[in-house]
N, C-alpha and C positions, 0 to 999 in steps of 0.2 A: 690310678690305672692298674690293671692286672699285671702288665709287663713290669712296672716299677716294683710292685709287691714281690713278684717272682725274683727279680734281679737282686733286691735287697736281701731276700732269703738266701740266695746262692752266695752272696758276699759273706754271709755269716758262716759258711762252711770252710773248713780247712782244706788245703790242697788234696789231702788224702781222701777226705769226705767227698769233695767235689768229683774226684776221679771215680769213687764208688757210685756216686749219684749218676754219672753218665753211663756207667756199666749197666745199671738197672734199666735205663731208657732203651737199651738195645735188647732187653729181654722181656718182651711183651707178655710171654706166658707166665712169668713170675708176677708181673704187675696185674695180670688179668685184664689187659686192654686189647683192643682189636688190632692195633698196628704198632710197630716200633720205629724208632729212629735208628738208621743203620750205623754200625760201628765205624765205618770209614768216614762218615760225616761227622760223627761225634768226637773222633780222636783229636782233631785240630780245633774243636770249638771251645772258645773261652766262655765265660759266664754270660756275656751279652749275646753271643751267637747261640748258646744253648737255650736261652729264653726265646729268641726268635724261632728256633727250630720247634720248640714245644708248642708255642702259640700257633704256628703255622700248621702243625700236624694235628693237634687236638682241639684247637679253638681255645679262647681264653678260659672259659668255664672248665673245659676238660683238662687244660694244662694245670690248673690249680688242683684238681682232683689227683692227677698223676703225681704232682709234686708232693702232695700229702702222703700218698702211698709210698713213694721212694724215701721220704724223710722218716717214715715209720720203720722202713726196712733198715735204715742206717742208724737207728736209735737216736734220732733228733726230734723227739716228740715235743721238745720245748719250742721248736720252730713251727711245728704243726699248729700249735695253739695260737701263734701270731698271725696265721693266715685267715682270711675272711671265710665265713661260712658259705658254702656253695650248695647246701642241700636243697634249698628252695629257689636258687637263682636260675634265671633263664639261660638257655643255651644261646651263646652269642656267636653270630657268624663272623668269620675272620675275613678281612679284606686287607688291602695294602696298608691301611692305617695301622693294623694290628701287628705288622711284621717288624716294626721298629725302624730306627734311623740307619738303615743300611745304605751302602753306596749306591745301590740300584734305585732307591726310593727317595733320596734327598732331592729337594727342588720340585717335587710334585705338588701341585696345588690341590686344595680340598676337593675341587670339582673333578680332578683327575682320579682321585682316590675313592670317589663315591661308590658305595656298594649298591648298584642299581638293581631294582627288582625286575625280574623277568616274569610277566603275568601268566604265561602259557606253559604247560597245561594247568598249572596251579602256581600261585605266587611264590617265587623263590628268589633270593638275592643271587647275583651273578657269582659271588664267592662260593655259594653252595655248589654250583656246577664246576667251578674251578677246582675245588677240593676233590670232587668225585672223579674228574678227569685226571688230576694229578695222581690220585691213588691208583687208578687203573693203568696209567702209563708207566708208573714206577716199576711194576712187574715186568713190563716189556723192555724197558731201557736200562735196568739196573745191572744186568749181566752183559759182559762183552760178547760181541759177535763180529768177527773180522772176515774180510775177503768174501769169497763166494760161499763159505760154509753156512749151512742153514742151522746147524746145531750151535746153540749158545754155549759159551764158555761158562764154567761154574764160578769163575772169579768175578767179583763185583767190578764194574767198569771203573769206579773211582780208584780201586786198588792198583790198576795197571795203567790208567790214563797218564800220559805224559804230554806236556804242552807241545803243540805243533807250532812251527814258525809260520805265521800268517801275516801277510802284508796287504796294504791297501793301494788301489790305484793302478793295478796291472791292466794293460790294454789287451784284452783277450780277443778282440775282434781282428787283430793283425797277428796271425800266428801261422807261420809257414814251416816251422821246425817240426820234425818228427818227435813224438813224445819221448822216445827212448833217448834221443840226443839231448833232451833237456834235463835228464836225471843228474848229470854232473854238476849243473848249475843250480839245482834246486835248493841246496842249503848253503849257498854262498851269497848272502845278502849284500846288496850294494850299500855304500855308506849313507846314501840318502833315504834308504828304506827304513820305515819305522814299524816294528812288529805291533800287532794289536791282539788284545785278549779276546778269546771266544765270546765272552759275555758282553763285549763291547762292539759286537759285529754291526749294530745299527747306529753306532755313534758316528757323527760326521767327522771326517779327517780334519786335522789342523785345528780342532776345537771350534770351528765356525758352525754356528747353529743355523740349520735349515731343516725343515721336516723331511725325514728320509723314509721312503716307503718300501723300495725294492732293493735288495742286496743280491748281487750275483757273485757267487764264490766259485772259482775255478781251480783246477789242479789236475795233474796227470793221473792216470789210472793207478789205484792202489796207494795214493799218497796220504789218504786219511780223511777225505771229505765226509764220508758217511760216519766215521768214527767221531768226527767233530760235531756233526748234527746230533748224534746220540748223547754226547757229553752236554751239549747245549740244552737238550730237552730234559736230561736227568737233573741238571742244575736247577732248571725251572721247577721240575716236579718236586724236588727235595728242598725247595725254598732258599736256594743259595744265590740266585741271580734272576734278574728280569721279572720281579714279582709284580710289576705294573701290568704285565700281560695277563688278561683274564683267561683266554683259551688258546691253546696251541694245537694246530692240526698238522701232524707230520705225515706227509704223503711220500711215496716213492713212485717213480714213473713205471717201475715194474708192475706195481699194483694198478696204476691208472691205465696201463696198456690193456689190461684184461677187460676194461669197460668201454673200449673203443667203439664198439657197435651199439652200445646201449644208450638210452635216453633217460636221464635222471635230473632231478633238481639238486641243488648244491647240498642240502641236508642229507638227501639219500646217498649221494656220492660219498660224503663223509662217513656215514654209517656203514656203507659197503666196504670201503677201503681201510677204515680205521675202526675196528670193532670195539676198541676201548671207549669210543665216544658214544656208544649206545646207551650209556647212563644218562645222556642228555636227550630227552624226547625230541622228535622231529618238530613238534609244535614250538618248543622252546628255541631250537636253532632257527626256525623260520622267523620267529619274532625278532630275534637278535639281528638276523641278516636284513630283514625288511626295515627295521628301525634304522640301521646304518645306511642302507641303500636309499631310503627316502629322505635322509637328513640333508643331503647335499654337501656334507662335510668331507674334506679330502685330507685332513690333518689328523694323524694318529693321536697326537697329544691331546687333541680336543674331542676325541671320539668317546661316545657314551659307553661302548663296549670295545675293549682293546683286544684285537685278534691278531694271531700270527699264523700264516700258512707257510709250511715248508714243503718245497718240491725238490726232492733229492734225486739226482741222477738224470738230468736233462738229456745227456748223451745216450741214455737207454730208451728214450721216448720213441714210440712207434706212432705217435699221434701227429696229425697235420695241424700244426699251430701257425696261425697267420700273424706272426709277430716280427717278421724280419724287415719290415719297412716302418718308417715313422708315421705313415698315413694311418689315421685312426678316426673313424666315424663314430661319434658319440651314439651310444645305444641306450634306449630306455629298457633297462633290464629288469625282468621280473624274477626274483630269486626263488620263488616258489614254483615256477614253471619248469616242466621237464624239458631238457634239451640235451644235445650231444656233449660228451665230456670235452671234446675238442673246442666247442664253443664256450663252455664254462671256463676252461683254462685260458683260452685266448683273451677273453674279456677280463678275467682276473689279472692277467699280466698287463693288459693295456689300460687298466684302471677304470674300465667301464663297470666292473663288478666289484663292489666293496672297496672303493678307492681309499678309504681311511685305514683299511687293514694292512698290516705289514706282510711282506712277501719275501721269502728267502729261497733262492734257487741255487743248487749246486750242479756243476757240470765239468766234464773234461773240456779243455780249451777248444778242441776242434768243433764242438757242438755249440759253442757260446754264441756264434753268429746267427743262431735261430731267433735270437731276441735282439731287436734293435736297441742301440744304446740310449735312445730317447725314453725307453721304458725302464731304465736301470738308473738308480740314484748312486749306489756305491758298488764298486767292483773290488773284490778281495781275492787273494790267491793263497792257497795252501802250499807252502814250500817244503813241507816235510819236517824231518828232524835235523838239528845240528848234530855234530858228533857226540857232544856230551848228552844230548837228549836221547840219541840212539842207545847209548849205554844204559841210561836210566830206564828207558822203556824195557829193554831186554832183561835187565835185572829184576824188574817187577814181573815181567811175563814168564820168565823161566827161572827155576830154582837151581838148576844144574849150571855150575860155573863154566864148564866146557861149552855148553850150548850158548851161553851169553857171549863168550869170546868168539865162537864160530859165527854167530849172527851179526855181531857188531864190528868184526874185522872188515876193513874196506877191501874191495876187489883189487887184485893186483893189476888187472887190465880192465878198461871200459868194456861194457857189453857190446857184442857184435850185432849190427843191425842188418 
């Protein structure tokens, strides 16, 4: 296999040579390739991870070509000779099988990893659209954007991202406290609470297996919910986590509000709200959605196409969503038919539309009761930073030591409400 050949080649490099090898991967202009693997991703990558990153970025055939170019740059032509000839080889599409034995992919059956063909508008494997979408979304999510500011920070998100304290099982439907009063308790975890990793957001608590479809993540204003979403998407885009997911559609309710009066089919809504998805033709999206809708399957793990819809900022919604009661009348839903955005989202949440697709909703606690608990499988809560995490974040975010001290120093008195 290509991965084994690449791994054995990298094992023959000294530590200094391997360090230089990774440096070239971050300089696409020198290698004369269309895209690069970012420095922040490469810095912590060992040889195994570097192989995964190259195959995911360039596909197996392209990864071999890039490896040869780098080896020539670092004067290891002896290793170039040991690599197979790719001059006449076919371009091989990458799917989950090509990514390697990462923690996200272990345990997946061959049927789950199958690179299914999408026949419309012309036959293409689903991995083809996955890589197009990942490439487009990378530009959108790779730089930090915090708070209400519309201007993106020049720093790479990975360079300043600090793990947030996230817990599972919070009861957001019983919430009578004012959000400001909750700030003091935000980073004081109870002994029974177990933090979860962002990439594990869809894993069932306590290790008990049951298919999980919808995750509701809540947290007070400004605690980092959107930042968490951006990190999750970037990790998927850059091949670090959740590579079983074929397509991710990251919506915000601010965008969705703009289409409140319109009538669109699901594919049109996706194209309007997420311009990066326009690399996937409407015919292809409709084929994927129709296939899932007509299959009768409600289990993500058994789904032919694995999709994730992200709905960020439910508390900002101006839409009338009929999801506050457990009553749900099954609907024969035509995914190609134009309808209101409110109807699309209501049926997506109630599992009438694409029941096998995963759904992740973020919200402030006060708005969480818009969705009845019967339609939510896992509830998580973003609790913010612990004190060490605060200091770590501000040291990454600001270079000035006085700014770090000023931002991370606790308030002498609680805020007045």
